[in-house]
BAMI-627501 format. One line per field, with one value per atom (N, C-alpha, C, CB): atom name; x, y, z; residue number from 0; chain. Coordinates in nm, 2 decimals, always signed. Glycine has a CB too. Layout:
N
drenro <- [CA / ...]
u <- [X / ...]
v <- [Y / ...]
w <- [Z / ...]
bamar <- [NUM / ...]
dolo <- [A / ...]
This chain:
74
drenro <- [N / CA / C / CB / N / CA / C / CB / N / CA / C / CB / N / CA / C / CB / N / CA / C / CB / N / CA / C / CB / N / CA / C / CB / N / CA / C / CB / N / CA / C / CB / N / CA / C / CB / N / CA / C / CB / N / CA / C / CB / N / CA / C / CB / N / CA / C / CB / N / CA / C / CB / N / CA / C / CB / N / CA / C / CB / N / CA / C / CB / N / CA / C / CB / N / CA / C / CB / N / CA / C / CB / N / CA / C / CB / N / CA / C / CB / N / CA / C / CB / N / CA / C / CB / N / CA / C / CB / N / CA / C / CB / N / CA / C / CB / N / CA / C / CB / N / CA / C / CB / N / CA / C / CB / N / CA / C / CB / N / CA / C / CB / N / CA / C / CB / N / CA / C / CB / N / CA / C / CB / N / CA / C / CB / N / CA / C / CB / N / CA / C / CB / N / CA / C / CB / N / CA / C / CB / N / CA / C / CB / N / CA / C / CB / N / CA / C / CB / N / CA / C / CB / N / CA / C / CB / N / CA / C / CB / N / CA / C / CB / N / CA / C / CB / N / CA / C / CB / N / CA / C / CB / N / CA / C / CB / N / CA / C / CB / N / CA / C / CB / N / CA / C / CB / N / CA / C / CB / N / CA / C / CB / N / CA / C / CB / N / CA / C / CB / N / CA / C / CB / N / CA / C / CB / N / CA / C / CB / N / CA / C / CB / N / CA / C / CB / N / CA / C / CB / N / CA / C / CB / N / CA / C / CB / N / CA / C / CB / N / CA / C / CB / N / CA / C / CB / N / CA / C / CB / N / CA / C / CB / N / CA / C / CB / N / CA / C / CB]
u <- [+0.08 / +0.00 / +0.09 / -0.10 / +0.06 / +0.14 / +0.14 / +0.09 / +0.25 / +0.26 / +0.24 / +0.40 / +0.16 / +0.15 / +0.26 / +0.01 / +0.31 / +0.42 / +0.37 / +0.55 / +0.39 / +0.35 / +0.48 / +0.25 / +0.49 / +0.60 / +0.55 / +0.71 / +0.64 / +0.61 / +0.71 / +0.61 / +0.66 / +0.74 / +0.75 / +0.70 / +0.86 / +0.87 / +0.77 / +1.01 / +0.71 / +0.61 / +0.66 / +0.57 / +0.78 / +0.84 / +0.84 / +0.98 / +0.88 / +0.88 / +0.74 / +0.96 / +0.65 / +0.51 / +0.45 / +0.43 / +0.48 / +0.42 / +0.48 / +0.45 / +0.61 / +0.67 / +0.62 / +0.83 / +0.59 / +0.53 / +0.39 / +0.53 / +0.32 / +0.18 / +0.18 / +0.11 / +0.27 / +0.27 / +0.32 / +0.37 / +0.42 / +0.46 / +0.35 / +0.59 / +0.28 / +0.18 / +0.07 / +0.12 / +0.04 / -0.06 / -0.01 / -0.10 / +0.11 / +0.17 / +0.17 / +0.31 / +0.21 / +0.22 / +0.10 / +0.35 / +0.00 / -0.12 / -0.10 / -0.19 / -0.02 / +0.01 / -0.02 / +0.15 / -0.04 / -0.06 / +0.07 / -0.13 / +0.06 / +0.18 / +0.24 / +0.15 / +0.16 / +0.21 / +0.30 / +0.09 / +0.25 / +0.33 / +0.47 / +0.25 / +0.47 / +0.60 / +0.69 / +0.57 / +0.64 / +0.72 / +0.77 / +0.64 / +0.69 / +0.73 / +0.84 / +0.61 / +0.83 / +0.93 / +1.06 / +0.89 / +1.05 / +1.17 / +1.24 / +1.13 / +1.17 / +1.23 / +1.29 / +1.12 / +1.22 / +1.28 / +1.41 / +1.18 / +1.42 / +1.54 / +1.65 / +1.51 / +1.62 / +1.71 / +1.77 / +1.65 / +1.69 / +1.74 / +1.83 / +1.62 / +1.80 / +1.88 / +2.02 / +1.81 / +2.01 / +2.14 / +2.22 / +2.11 / +2.16 / +2.23 / +2.29 / +2.14 / +2.22 / +2.28 / +2.40 / +2.17 / +2.39 / +2.51 / +2.63 / +2.47 / +2.60 / +2.70 / +2.77 / +2.64 / +2.69 / +2.75 / +2.84 / +2.64 / +2.79 / +2.88 / +3.01 / +2.80 / +3.00 / +3.12 / +3.21 / +3.09 / +3.16 / +3.24 / +3.31 / +3.15 / +3.23 / +3.29 / +3.41 / +3.18 / +3.39 / +3.50 / +3.62 / +3.45 / +3.59 / +3.70 / +3.78 / +3.64 / +3.72 / +3.78 / +3.85 / +3.69 / +3.82 / +3.88 / +4.03 / +3.80 / +4.11 / +4.26 / +4.31 / +4.33 / +4.24 / +4.28 / +4.23 / +4.23 / +4.15 / +4.10 / +4.20 / +3.96 / +4.23 / +4.33 / +4.28 / +4.36 / +4.36 / +4.33 / +4.42 / +4.35 / +4.35 / +4.42 / +4.38 / +4.39 / +4.47 / +4.44 / +4.34 / +4.57 / +4.28 / +4.18 / +4.24 / +4.12 / +4.37 / +4.44 / +4.45 / +4.58 / +4.49 / +4.50 / +4.36 / +4.56 / +4.26 / +4.12 / +4.09 / +4.02 / +4.12 / +4.09 / +4.16 / +4.12 / +4.29 / +4.36 / +4.30 / +4.51 / +4.26 / +4.20 / +4.07 / +4.18 / +3.99 / +3.86 / +3.88 / +3.78 / +3.98 / +4.01 / +4.05 / +4.12 / +4.13 / +4.17 / +4.06 / +4.27 / +3.95 / +3.84 / +3.75 / +3.76 / +3.75 / +3.66 / +3.71 / +3.64]
v <- [-0.12 / +0.00 / +0.12 / +0.00 / +0.22 / +0.34 / +0.42 / +0.43 / +0.49 / +0.58 / +0.72 / +0.55 / +0.80 / +0.94 / +1.02 / +0.99 / +1.12 / +1.20 / +1.35 / +1.17 / +1.43 / +1.57 / +1.66 / +1.61 / +1.75 / +1.84 / +1.98 / +1.80 / +2.08 / +2.22 / +2.26 / +2.31 / +2.32 / +2.36 / +2.51 / +2.30 / +2.57 / +2.71 / +2.74 / +2.76 / +2.86 / +2.90 / +2.88 / +3.04 / +2.92 / +2.91 / +2.77 / +2.97 / +2.67 / +2.53 / +2.48 / +2.45 / +2.52 / +2.47 / +2.52 / +2.53 / +2.64 / +2.69 / +2.62 / +2.85 / +2.59 / +2.52 / +2.37 / +2.51 / +2.31 / +2.18 / +2.18 / +2.13 / +2.28 / +2.29 / +2.31 / +2.41 / +2.40 / +2.42 / +2.30 / +2.54 / +2.23 / +2.11 / +2.00 / +2.05 / +1.98 / +1.89 / +1.92 / +1.88 / +2.04 / +2.09 / +2.06 / +2.24 / +2.10 / +2.09 / +1.94 / +2.15 / +1.85 / +1.71 / +1.63 / +1.65 / +1.69 / +1.63 / +1.50 / +1.58 / +1.53 / +1.43 / +1.49 / +1.37 / +1.41 / +1.47 / +1.51 / +1.36 / +1.60 / +1.64 / +1.53 / +1.76 / +1.44 / +1.32 / +1.24 / +1.24 / +1.22 / +1.14 / +1.20 / +1.13 / +1.33 / +1.40 / +1.39 / +1.55 / +1.41 / +1.41 / +1.26 / +1.45 / +1.16 / +1.03 / +0.99 / +0.93 / +1.03 / +1.01 / +1.08 / +1.05 / +1.20 / +1.28 / +1.21 / +1.42 / +1.16 / +1.09 / +0.96 / +1.07 / +0.89 / +0.76 / +0.79 / +0.69 / +0.89 / +0.93 / +0.97 / +1.04 / +1.05 / +1.10 / +0.98 / +1.20 / +0.89 / +0.78 / +0.69 / +0.69 / +0.67 / +0.59 / +0.65 / +0.56 / +0.78 / +0.86 / +0.86 / +1.00 / +0.88 / +0.89 / +0.75 / +0.93 / +0.65 / +0.51 / +0.49 / +0.40 / +0.53 / +0.52 / +0.60 / +0.56 / +0.72 / +0.81 / +0.74 / +0.94 / +0.68 / +0.61 / +0.49 / +0.56 / +0.42 / +0.31 / +0.36 / +0.23 / +0.47 / +0.53 / +0.58 / +0.64 / +0.64 / +0.70 / +0.58 / +0.78 / +0.47 / +0.36 / +0.30 / +0.25 / +0.29 / +0.24 / +0.33 / +0.22 / +0.46 / +0.56 / +0.55 / +0.70 / +0.52 / +0.51 / +0.37 / +0.53 / +0.28 / +0.14 / +0.15 / +0.04 / +0.13 / +0.14 / +0.02 / +0.14 / -0.09 / -0.21 / -0.20 / -0.33 / -0.10 / -0.09 / -0.03 / -0.01 / -0.09 / -0.04 / +0.08 / -0.15 / +0.19 / +0.31 / +0.32 / +0.44 / +0.34 / +0.35 / +0.48 / +0.22 / +0.52 / +0.64 / +0.62 / +0.69 / +0.73 / +0.72 / +0.66 / +0.85 / +0.69 / +0.63 / +0.48 / +0.69 / +0.43 / +0.29 / +0.22 / +0.26 / +0.29 / +0.23 / +0.22 / +0.32 / +0.32 / +0.31 / +0.19 / +0.44 / +0.17 / +0.06 / -0.07 / +0.07 / -0.09 / -0.21 / -0.24 / -0.21 / -0.14 / -0.15 / -0.19 / -0.03 / -0.13 / -0.16 / -0.31 / -0.07 / -0.36 / -0.50 / -0.60 / -0.53 / -0.56 / -0.65 / -0.65 / -0.60 / -0.55 / -0.54 / -0.62 / -0.40]
w <- [+0.00 / +0.00 / +0.00 / +0.12 / -0.08 / -0.09 / +0.04 / -0.21 / +0.06 / +0.18 / +0.14 / +0.25 / +0.21 / +0.19 / +0.25 / +0.24 / +0.18 / +0.22 / +0.20 / +0.16 / +0.29 / +0.27 / +0.28 / +0.39 / +0.18 / +0.17 / +0.14 / +0.06 / +0.18 / +0.14 / +0.04 / +0.27 / -0.07 / -0.18 / -0.18 / -0.31 / -0.22 / -0.25 / -0.36 / -0.28 / -0.36 / -0.46 / -0.60 / -0.43 / -0.62 / -0.76 / -0.81 / -0.77 / -0.73 / -0.77 / -0.78 / -0.66 / -0.69 / -0.70 / -0.83 / -0.58 / -0.87 / -1.00 / -1.12 / -1.01 / -1.11 / -1.22 / -1.23 / -1.20 / -1.12 / -1.11 / -1.17 / -0.97 / -1.13 / -1.18 / -1.33 / -1.11 / -1.38 / -1.53 / -1.60 / -1.55 / -1.55 / -1.62 / -1.62 / -1.55 / -1.51 / -1.50 / -1.60 / -1.36 / -1.62 / -1.71 / -1.86 / -1.69 / -1.88 / -2.02 / -2.06 / -2.02 / -1.97 / -2.02 / -1.98 / -1.95 / -1.93 / -1.89 / -1.80 / -2.02 / -1.70 / -1.59 / -1.46 / -1.61 / -1.36 / -1.22 / -1.16 / -1.13 / -1.07 / -0.99 / -0.92 / -0.89 / -0.87 / -0.80 / -0.89 / -0.75 / -1.02 / -1.11 / -1.14 / -1.25 / -1.15 / -1.18 / -1.06 / -1.22 / -0.94 / -0.82 / -0.80 / -0.70 / -0.82 / -0.81 / -0.91 / -0.83 / -1.03 / -1.13 / -1.10 / -1.27 / -1.05 / -1.01 / -0.89 / -0.97 / -0.79 / -0.68 / -0.72 / -0.57 / -0.81 / -0.86 / -0.93 / -0.96 / -1.02 / -1.09 / -0.99 / -1.19 / -0.90 / -0.80 / -0.72 / -0.70 / -0.68 / -0.60 / -0.68 / -0.55 / -0.81 / -0.90 / -0.92 / -1.03 / -0.95 / -0.97 / -0.84 / -1.02 / -0.73 / -0.60 / -0.57 / -0.49 / -0.60 / -0.57 / -0.66 / -0.60 / -0.79 / -0.88 / -0.83 / -1.02 / -0.77 / -0.72 / -0.60 / -0.67 / -0.51 / -0.39 / -0.43 / -0.30 / -0.54 / -0.59 / -0.64 / -0.69 / -0.72 / -0.78 / -0.67 / -0.88 / -0.57 / -0.46 / -0.38 / -0.36 / -0.36 / -0.29 / -0.37 / -0.27 / -0.50 / -0.59 / -0.59 / -0.73 / -0.59 / -0.59 / -0.46 / -0.60 / -0.35 / -0.22 / -0.20 / -0.11 / -0.29 / -0.27 / -0.31 / -0.36 / -0.21 / -0.24 / -0.32 / -0.10 / -0.33 / -0.40 / -0.55 / -0.34 / -0.58 / -0.72 / -0.81 / -0.72 / -0.92 / -1.01 / -1.08 / -1.12 / -1.09 / -1.16 / -1.28 / -1.06 / -1.39 / -1.52 / -1.59 / -1.61 / -1.68 / -1.75 / -1.86 / -1.82 / -1.91 / -2.02 / -2.15 / -2.05 / -2.17 / -2.29 / -2.27 / -2.30 / -2.15 / -2.13 / -2.14 / -1.99 / -2.09 / -2.11 / -2.25 / -2.03 / -2.33 / -2.48 / -2.54 / -2.55 / -2.50 / -2.56 / -2.52 / -2.51 / -2.39 / -2.35 / -2.42 / -2.19 / -2.44 / -2.51 / -2.65 / -2.49 / -2.71 / -2.86 / -2.87 / -2.91 / -2.77 / -2.78 / -2.77 / -2.67 / -2.70 / -2.68 / -2.80 / -2.56 / -2.88 / -3.00 / -3.12 / -3.04]
bamar <- [0 / 0 / 0 / 0 / 1 / 1 / 1 / 1 / 2 / 2 / 2 / 2 / 3 / 3 / 3 / 3 / 4 / 4 / 4 / 4 / 5 / 5 / 5 / 5 / 6 / 6 / 6 / 6 / 7 / 7 / 7 / 7 / 8 / 8 / 8 / 8 / 9 / 9 / 9 / 9 / 10 / 10 / 10 / 10 / 11 / 11 / 11 / 11 / 12 / 12 / 12 / 12 / 13 / 13 / 13 / 13 / 14 / 14 / 14 / 14 / 15 / 15 / 15 / 15 / 16 / 16 / 16 / 16 / 17 / 17 / 17 / 17 / 18 / 18 / 18 / 18 / 19 / 19 / 19 / 19 / 20 / 20 / 20 / 20 / 21 / 21 / 21 / 21 / 22 / 22 / 22 / 22 / 23 / 23 / 23 / 23 / 24 / 24 / 24 / 24 / 25 / 25 / 25 / 25 / 26 / 26 / 26 / 26 / 27 / 27 / 27 / 27 / 28 / 28 / 28 / 28 / 29 / 29 / 29 / 29 / 30 / 30 / 30 / 30 / 31 / 31 / 31 / 31 / 32 / 32 / 32 / 32 / 33 / 33 / 33 / 33 / 34 / 34 / 34 / 34 / 35 / 35 / 35 / 35 / 36 / 36 / 36 / 36 / 37 / 37 / 37 / 37 / 38 / 38 / 38 / 38 / 39 / 39 / 39 / 39 / 40 / 40 / 40 / 40 / 41 / 41 / 41 / 41 / 42 / 42 / 42 / 42 / 43 / 43 / 43 / 43 / 44 / 44 / 44 / 44 / 45 / 45 / 45 / 45 / 46 / 46 / 46 / 46 / 47 / 47 / 47 / 47 / 48 / 48 / 48 / 48 / 49 / 49 / 49 / 49 / 50 / 50 / 50 / 50 / 51 / 51 / 51 / 51 / 52 / 52 / 52 / 52 / 53 / 53 / 53 / 53 / 54 / 54 / 54 / 54 / 55 / 55 / 55 / 55 / 56 / 56 / 56 / 56 / 57 / 57 / 57 / 57 / 58 / 58 / 58 / 58 / 59 / 59 / 59 / 59 / 60 / 60 / 60 / 60 / 61 / 61 / 61 / 61 / 62 / 62 / 62 / 62 / 63 / 63 / 63 / 63 / 64 / 64 / 64 / 64 / 65 / 65 / 65 / 65 / 66 / 66 / 66 / 66 / 67 / 67 / 67 / 67 / 68 / 68 / 68 / 68 / 69 / 69 / 69 / 69 / 70 / 70 / 70 / 70 / 71 / 71 / 71 / 71 / 72 / 72 / 72 / 72 / 73 / 73 / 73 / 73]
dolo <- [A / A / A / A / A / A / A / A / A / A / A / A / A / A / A / A / A / A / A / A / A / A / A / A / A / A / A / A / A / A / A / A / A / A / A / A / A / A / A / A / A / A / A / A / A / A / A / A / A / A / A / A / A / A / A / A / A / A / A / A / A / A / A / A / A / A / A / A / A / A / A / A / A / A / A / A / A / A / A / A / A / A / A / A / A / A / A / A / A / A / A / A / A / A / A / A / A / A / A / A / A / A / A / A / A / A / A / A / A / A / A / A / A / A / A / A / A / A / A / A / A / A / A / A / A / A / A / A / A / A / A / A / A / A / A / A / A / A / A / A / A / A / A / A / A / A / A / A / A / A / A / A / A / A / A / A / A / A / A / A / A / A / A / A / A / A / A / A / A / A / A / A / A / A / A / A / A / A / A / A / A / A / A / A / A / A / A / A / A / A / A / A / A / A / A / A / A / A / A / A / A / A / A / A / A / A / A / A / A / A / A / A / A / A / A / A / A / A / A / A / A / A / A / A / A / A / A / A / A / A / A / A / A / A / A / A / A / A / A / A / A / A / A / A / A / A / A / A / A / A / A / A / A / A / A / A / A / A / A / A / A / A / A / A / A / A / A / A / A / A / A / A / A / A / A / A / A / A / A / A / A / A / A / A / A / A / A / A / A / A / A / A / A / A / A / A]
């Protein structure tokens, strides 16, 4: 069962949301849900990248070396 969440938006964002919802003929809830889903996916990817960056055992190679490795695989 869905959970209700209540937020307060600055007037400018609320107006933009209202206009977008009207323009694309979708509900504000739909737009907010899609925005949150997108944010969570991007943030999860960011955390994975940050974890890999901090991994001292992970090999770091230059972009030139990466291009060479990719060319060898093709």
